[in-house]
C-alpha positions as a printed Julia matrix, in Angstrom:
158×3 Matrix{Float64}:
 -14.58   -9.38   7.23
 -12.3    -8.95   9.44
 -14.56   -6.43  11.28
 -17.25   -9.48  11.51
 -14.53  -11.29  12.85
 -13.53   -9.05  14.96
 -16.98   -8.36  16.17
 -18.2   -11.53  16.97
 -14.63  -12.18  19.18
 -14.89   -9.44  21.37
 -18.51   -9.91  21.8
 -17.9   -13.86  22.49
 -15.45  -12.76  25.27
 -18.16  -10.72  27.01
 -21.09  -13.18  26.81
 -18.59  -16.16  27.98
 -15.83  -15.12  29.77
 -17.65  -12.23  31.72
 -20.48  -14.28  33.18
 -17.43  -17.31  34.41
 -15.36  -14.63  35.82
 -18.67  -13.53  38.09
 -20.0   -17.0   38.78
 -16.51  -18.42  39.63
 -15.9   -15.38  42.13
 -19.06  -16.06  43.82
 -18.51  -20.06  43.91
 -16.5   -19.62  47.5
 -18.65  -17.88  49.24
 -21.25  -20.32  48.98
 -18.54  -23.12  49.47
 -17.84  -21.5   52.77
 -20.98  -21.05  53.71
 -21.6   -24.91  52.63
 -18.74  -25.94  54.69
 -19.69  -24.12  58.02
 -20.4   -25.65  61.17
 -23.98  -24.51  60.86
 -24.68  -26.08  57.68
 -27.33  -25.38  54.94
 -30.64  -25.06  56.66
 -33.08  -25.2   54.05
 -30.16  -25.92  50.76
 -30.28  -22.49  49.89
 -26.67  -22.28  49.6
 -26.42  -25.6   47.89
 -28.75  -24.37  45.35
 -27.12  -21.6   44.52
 -23.95  -22.9   44.47
 -24.99  -25.38  41.99
 -26.91  -22.98  39.63
 -23.33  -21.13  40.01
 -21.26  -23.85  38.94
 -23.66  -25.02  35.89
 -23.33  -21.52  34.63
 -19.29  -22.02  35.4
 -19.42  -25.28  32.95
 -21.97  -23.58  30.4
 -20.42  -20.43  29.43
 -17.02  -22.34  29.65
 -18.33  -24.47  26.33
 -19.64  -21.76  24.93
 -16.16  -19.83  25.33
 -15.05  -22.46  22.89
 -15.44  -19.93  20.4
 -13.35  -17.37  21.67
 -10.1   -18.94  19.93
 -11.96  -20.09  17.19
 -13.13  -16.38  16.17
  -9.39  -14.58  17.48
  -7.5   -17.51  15.56
  -9.47  -16.66  12.45
  -9.63  -12.5   13.17
  -5.43  -13.05  13.84
  -5.08  -14.93  10.19
  -7.28  -11.79   8.73
  -5.04   -9.16  10.0
  -1.9   -11.05   9.72
  -1.13  -10.76  12.95
   0.1   -14.41  14.31
   2.92  -14.13  14.69
   3.07  -10.9   17.02
   4.84  -11.54  20.21
   1.44   -9.66  21.8
  -0.83  -12.19  20.21
   1.92  -15.55  20.84
   1.65  -14.36  24.4
  -2.45  -13.65  24.6
  -2.71  -16.92  23.03
  -0.81  -18.56  26.08
  -2.53  -17.0   29.01
  -5.41  -18.13  26.99
  -4.62  -21.75  26.99
  -3.31  -21.28  30.89
  -6.87  -20.0   31.71
  -8.57  -22.21  30.11
  -6.7   -25.17  32.13
  -6.65  -23.56  34.8
 -10.73  -23.45  34.8
 -11.29  -27.09  33.24
  -8.47  -28.75  34.88
  -8.47  -27.05  38.83
 -11.65  -24.42  39.34
 -14.56  -26.58  37.38
 -12.86  -29.89  39.73
 -13.23  -27.99  42.81
 -16.67  -27.11  42.3
 -17.68  -30.41  41.78
 -15.96  -31.6   44.77
 -17.69  -28.59  46.84
 -21.29  -29.96  45.38
 -20.69  -33.27  46.13
 -19.26  -32.73  49.76
 -23.2   -31.06  49.8
 -24.97  -33.69  49.1
 -22.77  -36.61  51.14
 -19.45  -38.02  50.79
 -19.58  -39.13  47.34
 -15.46  -40.22  47.8
 -14.06  -40.89  50.63
 -10.22  -40.8   48.99
 -11.26  -37.95  47.93
  -9.07  -34.3   49.5
 -11.86  -32.02  51.26
 -12.78  -28.86  48.91
 -10.97  -26.23  50.66
 -12.69  -22.43  49.47
  -9.51  -20.39  50.29
  -7.82  -22.29  47.75
 -10.4   -22.24  45.34
 -11.12  -18.49  45.42
  -7.01  -18.29  45.09
  -7.34  -19.99  41.33
 -10.66  -18.28  40.31
  -8.48  -14.96  41.23
  -5.78  -16.79  39.27
  -8.37  -17.24  35.97
  -9.14  -13.83  36.56
  -6.11  -12.1   36.67
  -4.85  -14.54  33.78
  -7.87  -13.07  31.57
  -7.19   -9.56  32.56
  -3.48   -9.57  31.1
  -4.77  -10.67  28.51
  -7.46   -8.21  27.81
  -4.77   -6.05  28.59
  -2.78   -7.44  25.69
  -5.64   -7.27  23.35
  -5.5    -3.2   24.0
  -2.59   -2.21  24.07
  -0.68   -4.63  21.96
   3.03   -4.31  22.32
   5.25   -3.82  19.67
   2.04   -4.08  17.09
   2.62   -2.29  13.58
  -1.29   -2.74  12.88
  -1.74    0.56  15.12
  -3.22    1.22  18.08
């Protein structure tokens, strides 16, 4: 059963986090095009940005399965209190917070600004800041993956 749980956990990580990382990384390029003075003839950049946002949002919901299977696997392996896992859990929570509280709302603001001033009190979207937040999200996941592979101090073998 442990091998099944671990397999599902790894598959969800690949199939959920991978598309988010790619789509979120591509989004700032189209945000810059939307903000450019020449605008977006034909709405191409706006359309691509909207699809990338839907990918990020949809796969984020699918990604909720990642910690569910992760906790189940860790419990079966008896490593729930190992330092490498606790740090991985904290970094995963931080990455989820960056995505849910910073990246996705910033993407929504970019898309809203492309359609006109949706909220005159909202700060204008900044593609550079969005790119930085996406980089932080991706870096957090890279560290989690490394911790999951290396498992420093683990007694379960590596």
